[in-house]
C-alpha positions in Angstrom: -54.2 -58.5 -21.5 -51.5 -60.8 -20.2 -52.2 -63.0 -17.2 -50.4 -62.6 -13.9 -48.3 -65.7 -14.8 -47.4 -64.3 -18.2 -46.3 -61.0 -16.6 -44.2 -62.9 -14.1 -42.5 -65.0 -16.8 -41.6 -61.8 -18.7 -40.1 -60.3 -15.6 -38.1 -63.4 -14.9 -36.8 -63.3 -18.5 -35.9 -59.6 -18.2 -34.0 -60.0 -14.9 -32.2 -63.1 -16.2 -30.4 -60.8 -18.7 -28.5 -59.2 -15.9 -25.6 -61.1 -14.2 -25.1 -59.0 -11.1 -27.4 -57.3 -8.6 -26.0 -53.8 -9.3 -27.4 -54.1 -12.8 -30.7 -55.5 -11.5 -31.0 -52.6 -9.1 -30.3 -50.2 -12.0 -33.1 -51.9 -14.0 -35.5 -51.7 -11.0 -34.7 -47.9 -10.8 -35.4 -47.6 -14.6 -38.8 -49.4 -14.1 -39.7 -46.9 -11.4 -38.7 -43.9 -13.5 -40.7 -45.1 -16.4 -43.9 -45.5 -14.3 -46.9 -43.4 -15.1 -46.9 -40.5 -12.6 -49.5 -40.9 -9.9 -52.1 -38.2 -9.7 -51.3 -35.7 -7.0 -54.8 -36.1 -5.5 -53.9 -39.8 -4.9 -50.7 -39.0 -2.9 -52.6 -38.8 0.4 -52.1 -40.3 3.8 -54.9 -42.8 3.3 -53.0 -44.3 0.4 -49.6 -44.7 2.2 -48.6 -48.3 2.8 -47.8 -49.0 6.4 -44.7 -51.0 6.9 -42.6 -49.4 4.3 -39.5 -47.5 5.3 -39.9 -45.1 2.4 -43.2 -43.4 1.5 -45.1 -45.6 -0.9 -48.6 -44.6 -2.1 -51.0 -47.2 -3.6 -54.4 -46.4 -4.9 -56.8 -49.0 -6.3 -60.1 -48.9 -8.2 -62.3 -51.8 -9.3 -63.9 -51.8 -12.7 -65.9 -54.9 -14.0 -64.2 -57.3 -11.6 -60.7 -56.1 -12.2 -58.4 -54.1 -10.0 -56.6 -51.1 -11.4 -53.7 -49.7 -9.5 -51.7 -46.5 -9.3 -48.6 -46.1 -7.2 -45.7 -43.9 -6.4 -42.8 -43.7 -4.0 -40.3 -41.0 -2.9 -37.4 -43.5 -3.1 -35.9 -45.1 -6.2 -35.8 -48.9 -5.3 -39.3 -49.0 -3.7 -40.6 -47.2 -6.7 -39.1 -49.9 -9.0 -40.5 -52.6 -6.8 -44.0 -51.1 -6.8 -43.7 -50.7 -10.6 -43.1 -54.5 -10.9 -46.2 -55.2 -8.7 -48.3 -52.8 -10.8 -47.2 -54.6 -13.9 -48.2 -57.9 -12.5 -51.4 -57.0 -10.8 -53.0 -53.9 -12.4 -56.0 -54.7 -14.6 -56.2 -58.3 -13.3 -59.4 -60.0 -11.9 -59.7 -60.0 -8.2 -59.7 -63.8 -7.9 -56.5 -64.0 -9.9 -54.8 -61.5 -7.6 -55.9 -63.3 -4.5 -54.6 -66.7 -5.9 -51.3 -65.3 -7.1 -48.2 -66.8 -5.4 -45.7 -64.4 -6.9 -43.0 -67.0 -7.3 -41.2 -64.6 -9.6 -40.0 -62.6 -6.6 -37.9 -65.5 -5.4 -37.0 -66.6 -8.9 -35.4 -63.3 -9.7 -33.8 -63.2 -6.3 -35.4 -60.0 -5.2 -36.4 -61.0 -1.7 -33.0 -62.3 -0.9 -31.2 -59.1 -2.2 -33.3 -56.6 -0.3 -32.4 -55.2 3.1 -34.8 -56.5 5.8 -36.6 -53.2 5.9 -37.1 -53.2 2.2 -38.2 -56.8 2.2 -40.8 -55.9 4.9 -41.9 -53.1 2.6 -42.3 -55.5 -0.3 -44.5 -57.8 1.8 -46.6 -54.8 2.9 -47.1 -53.7 -0.7 -48.2 -57.2 -1.7 -50.5 -57.4 1.3 -52.1 -54.1 0.5 -52.8 -55.1 -3.2 -54.3 -58.4 -2.0 -56.4 -56.5 0.6 -57.8 -54.3 -2.2 -58.6 -57.4 -4.3 -60.3 -59.0 -1.3 -62.4 -55.8 -0.7 -63.5 -55.7 -4.3 -64.1 -59.5 -4.7 -67.8 -60.3 -5.3 
């Protein structure tokens, strides 16, 4: 399994192939569309992320010190964003998740190209992933 840093480097390389943000948004939408569907039983109120304008569900499980995530959204861009976060975080050790600085978000320009409400949603998603990791940390 690739480390968080290796996943981040791959994402930066992928986004660097696109020159403008319309193409990058299209790629984000593709990532969301390609995501494994979330089990319907996980799409419950308790898994909704507070602070997101759209509905974004995030479910986490811990196995052998690693956090495994499932997510979904009812909106295209947030679904792509959460797909990126799953790619970076799912299956990673709790300590690595807690220590991650997620510099790739700034490197690819994501945070500066999101509307303020979407940027808040991104921060809420990251916060929730880190809270799960903290809860599962030994």
